[in-house]
N, C-alpha and C positions, 0 to 999 in steps of 0.2 A: 214637548220632551215628543223626540220623535220617535218612529220604531225603531231608528239603527239606530239608536243610542248605543253607549254600550253598559250595561248594570256590572254594579260591583260584584256578583255573581260568576258573568262571564269573564271578570276581568280576572277575579280565582283561576275559571277552569282554563281561560287561557295562557295566562305565569304556571300553571304547575303543568298544561301540557310543556310548554318550553322549559319544563328543568327548573321552575322560580318557585316553588309552593311559596303563598305572603300569608300573613300573619293575619286574623279575620278582623284588625282592626284597620290593615292597610288597604282591603278592597275600597272601598269607595275613594281613597285620596288616589289610587292608582287607575280607577278607571276614570276619574276627572281629568287626571293628567293624559292619558289616553285619547281621550275627548278632545281635548285642546290640540294636541299633537295633531292629530285627525284633520280639525278644521284647519290648522295653517297651513297644511300639504295640502290642502283641496283647495287653498288659496293661490298657490305655488303650481297647481299643474292647472290653472285657468290661464295660465301667463302665456304671451305669446312671443316665444324666441326666435321666432321665423327670420329676424335678420338679425342675430344674435350669433356671432363666430364663432366655432370651436373652440375651447380653451386652448387646442394648438396653436391659434394664430395669435396669442398674447406672448408678448415681451416684455419683460420684467424691465425696468430700467428705462424702456422707450418708452413710455408713456408723457404727452404733454402737461407740464404741473403750470397751475394758473392760481389765485386767489380766488377764483366764484367758489363759491358752496351753495 
């Protein structure tokens, strides 16, 4: 466990600061869920979208259809 991991007590404190008080039995589950979300987002932040056009360039219905999966 790294020093940056969210502890159940910290999860409860952050939830309370956001106006969402948690029952004590939910602290560990919320901390684990927050850690999972953080790990997924950190992977997404590493992706290079340099060649990806902005969403305004997408035109629904104009995509090429093929059977390749």
